[in-house]
C-alpha positions as CSV (number, residue, x, y, z in Angstrom):
1,L,10.8,2.0,4.2
2,K,10.1,6.0,3.3
3,N,8.9,6.7,-0.2
4,Q,9.7,3.2,-1.1
5,I,7.7,0.1,-2.3
6,L,8.4,-3.6,-1.3
7,L,8.1,-5.7,-4.6
8,V,8.7,-9.2,-5.0
9,R,10.3,-10.4,-7.9
10,Q,9.7,-14.1,-8.3
11,W,9.8,-16.6,-11.6
12,R,6.0,-17.4,-13.0
13,Y,6.0,-20.5,-15.0
14,P,3.0,-19.9,-17.2
15,I,4.5,-16.9,-18.8
16,K,8.3,-18.3,-18.5
17,K,9.3,-15.4,-17.1
18,E,10.1,-13.4,-14.0
19,S,7.6,-11.2,-12.6
20,L,7.7,-8.0,-10.4
21,E,4.6,-7.8,-8.4
22,L,3.2,-6.8,-4.9
23,R,3.0,-9.6,-2.7
24,S,-0.2,-11.5,-2.3
25,G,-2.0,-14.4,-0.8
26,H,-5.4,-15.7,-0.1
27,V,-7.6,-15.1,2.8
28,E,-7.6,-18.4,5.3
29,E,-11.2,-19.5,6.9
30,N,-11.9,-17.3,9.6
31,D,-9.2,-14.5,8.6
32,T,-10.5,-11.0,7.4
33,P,-8.6,-9.7,4.4
34,L,-6.6,-7.3,6.8
35,D,-5.4,-10.7,8.5
36,A,-4.4,-12.0,5.2
37,A,-2.4,-8.9,4.7
38,K,-0.7,-9.2,7.6
39,R,0.1,-12.6,7.6
40,E,1.7,-12.2,4.0
41,L,3.9,-9.5,5.2
42,E,5.1,-11.4,7.8
43,E,5.6,-14.5,6.2
44,E,7.4,-13.4,3.0
45,A,9.6,-10.5,4.3
46,D,9.1,-11.1,8.1
47,G,8.1,-7.7,7.7
48,K,5.2,-5.9,10.3
49,S,3.4,-2.7,10.1
50,N,0.7,-0.9,12.5
51,N,-0.3,1.5,9.8
52,W,-2.7,-0.3,7.2
53,Q,-5.3,1.8,4.8
54,Y,-7.9,-0.1,3.0
55,L,-7.6,1.1,-0.7
56,G,-10.4,-1.1,-2.1
57,F,-11.4,-4.5,-3.8
58,H,-11.3,-6.2,-7.4
59,W,-12.8,-8.9,-8.9
60,Q,-10.5,-11.4,-10.1
61,G,-11.5,-13.3,-13.1
62,I,-14.8,-11.8,-13.5
63,G,-15.5,-13.4,-16.6
64,C,-15.6,-17.0,-15.0
65,M,-14.9,-16.6,-11.3
66,K,-16.1,-14.7,-8.4
67,I,-13.4,-13.8,-6.2
68,K,-12.8,-10.5,-4.5
69,G,-9.3,-9.5,-4.1
70,H,-8.7,-6.8,-1.4
71,I,-5.9,-4.0,-2.0
72,Y,-4.3,-2.7,1.3
73,L,-1.5,-0.2,1.6
74,A,0.9,-0.6,4.3
75,R,2.8,2.0,5.8
76,E,5.9,2.6,8.3
77,V,6.9,-0.9,7.3
78,K,9.7,-2.5,9.0
79,V,11.5,-5.6,6.9
80,K,14.0,-7.9,8.7
81,N,14.3,-10.8,5.7
82,K,15.6,-10.0,2.2
83,N,14.6,-12.8,0.2
84,H,12.1,-16.0,1.1
85,F,12.5,-19.6,-0.3
86,E,10.3,-22.6,-0.1
87,K,10.3,-25.8,-2.2
88,T,7.8,-24.4,-4.3
89,E,8.7,-20.8,-4.4
90,S,11.8,-18.1,-4.6
91,L,10.8,-14.7,-3.7
92,Y,13.4,-12.1,-4.0
93,L,12.5,-8.9,-2.4
94,E,13.0,-5.4,-3.8
95,L,13.0,-2.2,-2.4
96,V,11.9,0.6,-5.3
97,N,11.5,4.2,-4.9
98,F,7.6,4.5,-5.3
99,E,8.0,6.9,-8.0
100,D,9.9,4.3,-9.9
101,A,7.2,1.8,-9.4
102,I,4.7,4.1,-10.8
103,S,6.7,4.7,-13.9
104,Q,7.4,1.0,-14.4
105,V,3.4,0.3,-14.3
106,K,2.8,3.1,-16.7
107,R,5.9,2.1,-18.8
108,G,4.7,-1.7,-19.1
109,N,7.4,-3.3,-16.8
110,I,5.4,-4.1,-14.4
111,R,2.6,-6.4,-16.2
112,D,0.7,-8.0,-13.0
113,Q,-2.8,-6.8,-13.1
114,Y,-3.3,-6.7,-9.1
115,S,0.3,-5.0,-9.0
116,Q,-0.7,-2.5,-11.3
117,L,-4.0,-1.7,-9.6
118,G,-2.5,-1.6,-6.1
119,I,0.4,0.7,-7.4
120,L,-1.7,3.0,-9.1
121,L,-4.7,3.3,-6.0
122,A,-1.8,3.9,-3.5
123,D,-0.6,6.7,-5.7
124,K,-3.9,8.0,-5.8
125,F,-4.3,7.6,-1.9
126,L,-1.1,9.4,-1.0
127,H,-1.8,12.1,-3.5
128,N,-4.8,13.2,-2.5
């Protein structure tokens, strides 16, 4: 996945549209945020990485909730599965040129706030 980013396209019922996003998930009891990030990559894309970088955290719904979201950059990713289907969701994985993903954030084509933040933090990390 050199110079590419793995994004997920899925239908989001509240907005009645497809959304192009970074993969995300929740931290299970007794897991660390890194454990959760690794699990999500493995479950959704049958992917693995031994090179993880913590990029930071954000508060989700800061006006009404206290949920801390963590952002990791997985590098040198190996992906086996192209798509993931469950009863409750259909995920279509897309490999996107990283510079194109940044452009999509800036043009407003990627609207998910966590994905926007994650892509921009990865860009800052990779270019410092």
